[in-house]
N, C-alpha and C positions, 0 to 999 in steps of 0.2 A: 364671649360664648358658642359660635358656632364654627369660628375655627377650630377653637378646643377639642368642639364633638366632630369636628371634620378630620383632627389631627388623630384623635382618639382610633377614628373609625380604619384611617390608612393605617396603623398601628399593628391594630389587629388582621387587616386584611394579610398584611404584609406578612404577621405572626404565621396566621394561620397557614399562608401559603408555603411558609420555609416548613413548617411540622408536617405539609403532604407530601411536600418534598422529598424529604428526610424518610418519610414512611414508605414511599413509592421507592426510595434508591435501597432501603434495606432488604426489598425483594429480589433484589438483582437476580438470582439463578431463577427464577422461575419464569424470568419472560422468555425463553428460550423453548422452555419446556412448554408453555402457553401456545406460541406458535406452532411449534411443531406438530401439538396435536391438532389445532386448528388446521393446518396445513397438509394432514398426511393421509385426508379421505377418510377419516376415519367417525372422524366427528362433523356435527352442523353449526355453523355462525352462530349457537344461542349466547353470547357475550354481546349482543346487540341487549342482551337484559338491563346493559351495564347504562342504559341511554336514561333511563328514567332518572338515575341517578343528577342528573346535571343539572336538575330542579332542585335537587336536595340543598347545593348549596348557598344561593341567593344571598340577602344580607350578611353581613360578620357578626356570629354574638355578640353579646356583654362578657360573656362567662365561657370559657373554653378550658373545659375539667378534662385531663389527658390520662388521667388516671385508671381507664377502662383501657384505654388502646397501649398505653404502657403493659399492664396486665397479660393481653394478648400478646404483644410482641416478645414478652418474655416467656412467653408458652409455647410461642413459633419458636424461637432461638431456642428450646432447650428440646423440643420436638424434633428437629430440622436432621439431625444427624441420624436418628433411630427410624423417621416415619418414610412412608413412601411419597410421589411429588405429589399425589392429589390430595393428601392428608393435609402436607404444608400448604399447597395453593387452599384447602380449606381454612386453615388456621389465619393464611394471610387475610383472606376475603375477610375473617371476623373482625381480625386487626381494624383493615379500613371500615370497616363499617361501626367498629368502636368511634374512631376520627369523624366518619359524617352524621355521627347521631350525639356528639358533642359538640359540633359545629349547628348540629338543629335543634341545640339545647334540649336533649332527651334524657330523658332519667336512666343512664346503662347502656345497653346498647339496643336502638332499635330493630325489634325482631322483623320488620319488615325490610328495611332495607337489611341484613345478615341473609336475608332468604333470598332478596336479589342478587347479593353477590356470591353465595353458593349457588344459585341457579346458572352464574355467568358461567363456571367452571366448565371446561371441557370433560363431564363427567359420562353423558347419557353410555359411550359405548361400555363402561365401566359398569354401570347401572343393567345394564344389558346383560352386561357375562354373569353377574352374582346373582339380580332379580329378576330376569325375564321368563326362568322358566319355574321358579315360584310364583309368579303374579298369574303365569299363565296356566298354573295346575291350580291354581286356587279357584280363579274365576271360572274354568272348565267344571268343577266340581260343581259351583253355584247353579250354573246353568246346567248340570245334567240333573239338579234338584228339579230346579222349576222344566225342564224338558219330561222327565219321567224317564232318562235314561241313562245307562252308565259311565262314568268318567276314568276312563285311562292314565295317567297322569295329565298331561296337556292333551288329552286326545277326548273325545266322547264316540261310545261304540254305540252302534242301531243295526240291526239287522244283520249283524256279523260283521258289517265293515266300521272305520274309523273315520273319525270328522277330525285333524290335525288342526289343533289350535299352535299358528306359526307364530312364530318371532315378532313380526310387525302387530300382532294382537296383543301384545303380552298389555296394551293399556301405558305404558311407559312417558310415552310421547305427549298422550292426550293428558297424562297426567301432568307431566311436567309445565304445558301451558296452560293449566287450572290453576295450579299454583304461584306461577308466576302472577296471576290477574289478583290471587288472593298476596300476594306479597305489595302488590304494587298498588292495589284497596288499601293496603294498612298502611304503607305510607304516605300517602295524600290523605289518610284521613287519621294517621297517627292512632292507630290502635294499641292499646296496650298490650304485653305477652299474651294474655289469658285469652283476649280478642284474638290476638291474630292463633293461637293455637288449637281454638274453638274452631275457627272457620278452616282454617286448614285441615282438621279433622274432616269436618263435614263436608267440604268440598272432594277431599278425597276419598270420602266414603259415596258418594253420589255419583263421580266419576268410574271410580270401580262396577257401582251397581251400572254404569251405563256402560261398561267396558261387555260386564253380561250381557248386555241384551244385544250389545252386538254382535258377540259368541253366537245368540241363538239364532240373531239375522245369517250365521257366514251357515247353520248346521242345514237350517232350513232349503239353502240355496246350493250344499254340497248332497243334500239328499234326495235334490229334487223335487221334497214336500211342496215346494214354492217355486215357482216359476219368475224369473225376476232378471233385470238386465243386469250385467256384471257391474252395476256401477252401486250397486242398489247395499253392497255392506259396507261402502266406504260411507256411503250418503247417511246409513243408518249412524252410526260413528261419530258424525259432522251434525246431524240433529239432534242426539244426544248429548253432544260438548256446548251447543249453542246453547242447549233448555238450560244445563246446569251454568254455565256465565252467564247467562242472564238474570238466572233467578239469583246468584250471588250477586251480582252488580246492584238487583234490585233491592234485596232484602239485606243486606250487610249492614252494620251499623255505622252512626258517621263518627267525627272527634271523638277520640275515649280519654286523651291525653292533654291536661291544658300545663302549656311552658309558660314558667315563670324565671324570666331571663334573673341572672346575680350578677352583680358586679364580682366574682372573684376569680382568679384562675390557678388553678392547682394542677400538679402531677408533672410539670414541665420537667424537672431536674430526671423522673424516674422515666420519661419518654425519652428524653435523649440516651440514656443508659440504655434503657433497653432496645434502642433503635440500634445504637453499634452492638449490639449483643448481635442483635439478628443481622445484622449483615456481615458478621465475623463468623456466622455459626456455620455457615455452608465449606467453610476453611476448614471446619474441624476433620477429622477421620471417620468414616461409616462403617460399621463391623458388615463384612462381605458376608451374607445369607451362605450355607452352606447348604451344597447340590447333592444329595446323592448318587452315587456311581449305579450304572446300571450298564449290564452286557446288553452291546447292540447287535443284533441275531442277524444283519446284514441285512440288505434291499431284497424283495420280491422277484423271482425270475420271469411270476408272470402273474396277472390281473383279469380276473372273468375269462380265463379259458385261452387268452393271447400272451404271448411273450413280451417283455419290456425291454425296453432300449433305452438306456439310461444318456439322459441330456444333461445342459453344466446349468449347476445351478449359480445363482447373482451372489456375490460378497456382502449385499448386506441381507438378502434370505436371510445367510447361514448365521451373520454376524447378531441379526436379531434374533431368531429363536432360539431359546436354552436345548436344543436338541439334535437329531440329526435331519436334514432337510434332503429329498432324492427328489427331480422331474423325469419322467420317462413318458416314451410313445410307444403305443402299441400299434403306429402304422395308422390308424384314423383317429385316436385321441388322444389328450396329451393326460398324465396321471402325477400327481404330485401329492409325495407320500411325507410325511412327517412323522418322527419318531422320537418318544420323551418318556419319561419315567417318575415326573412330579407333575402335581397341579400347578400349571401358571396362567397367570393372566393374560400371559406372551402368547398363548393359543389364540388364534381369532380368523376370523373365517375369510378364505379367500374375497368374499365380495370388499372389504375395508384397501386390499391391497388395490383391488379393480377400481373405484374409489380414487383413490390417490393416483391412479394414473393415468387419469381423465374420461374413465366409463362410467356411462348411466346406468346401477342397478336395480333392478325392477324383481323382486323376492315371486316366485313361485309355486304354486302346492304341493307339499311334499308327493315325492315320486317312489316307486317300488325299482329294487333290482333285480337281477336277474336271478337270486336266491328268495325274492318275499320280504326282504326288509325294507325299510321307509328310509330314503335320503331328501334333506332338506336341498331345496333347488333352487335355483336364483338367471335370471339372463342378464348379461352387460352387454349393452350398447356404445361405439364410438365411431359416429360419422357412419359408413354403411357397414362395418364391422361388426357382426351379431354372434355372442358367444353365451351356447347354453353351458350349465356346470350344476353341478349335484354332488354335495361332500356329508360324510359320514363319520366316526369314530368309533377305532374297536378296541378292544378289551379283553381281559383275561373272564370278566365277571358280567359281560353283554356288550352292547354296541349302541350310540344315540345318534340321533338326524342333526344335533345343534348344539353350541357349545358350553348354555346356560347347563341344557338339561345333562350333557356329560357332568358338568362340574359338581351338579348335586346326586346323583346318581354312578358315579362313579366306581368307589372302591378302590380296589388296589390297583396298581399300572402293572406293569407299564401297558401305554399304547400307540396304536398307530392312527393318525386321522389322514383320511382320504379327500384328495377333489378332483372331481373326473370334468375333464371340460373336452366340449364337443364343437367342433369349428378349428378356426385358425389360435394356433397356440399364443399363451400370451407372455 
């Protein structure tokens, strides 16, 4: 009897390992993209969210239902020729979550596992691009109501001056870590979909409210109404997040799902077919996106009253950016000009390039240009080298200090993205 049980366990373990290997092999095109995103300096290694999943495998189940896995694999295969890489990776993460849910004897897809795997994708830069400005503007509006001042986009107006809520104050990273905590609790306590959604929404609301408090602390510091050390603003954010995290861990419910293993195996044939389709989907031709033609007006001859001398542009810069890229010097500074006619995700801050080159990038407050316009600014250091940079995007309908704000307010192009570097050329 014991020998038969041991053979059954070994057989299931071997089948499960084989299915997992086939599943991972079906996603072969994504690994190069994943490694490239983590290694280009624009993303941080948030893939560590995968580590808690190691504890999810455990003993082999008596039942391995692969129908949900087969369905998600089929959806991945169908969407692959048309979807961007991040969407493909998201569908792959859901397929893997379906398999791990079957291993853990969950019904359908475990929402906590799905959340952890989606959070492990290198998507923070993309989220900052699309959601950074709307989140900042929303939190600034709430802070303005509490403070009794006027909000202008992602800034607070007070006594004729502006207190800008810059990109690091969007609250995206704080929200990411908070959701990581919620999904981890959902996995460990086997929450139902309803419970997971309820606590995800509640945690997100609490963290957004905490970000409004953090923006209020920035307002008091920038206007001089309160005298406090430089770390006070960041300290408020840490205290707020710690309070929300402790409250969620303390009052979140326990186990909601009772696992009842059944001695059945389903979906094996559909899983094999879907795995083959997913592995072959990348070989199908993808439709090429139409790029509107925009007449290039030529490079600027001067900038802020100083003549420009053109420098060499690397082949990598020109190949990655779907427009015109030029590097110039005015004898004292280096200026990078980018001209483009369509909204594109490939427009990114020079801070991302500098991180990829090994610089430590520190965001700085907005600065005013010679004509009074606001520029985003940051400092980049590597060893003894220290650079100070500022950026702004100019177009026919206005100008904007950061990419997310440009994306949501730009109107029609074309546009010029300008980066000014003080110090040694990078």
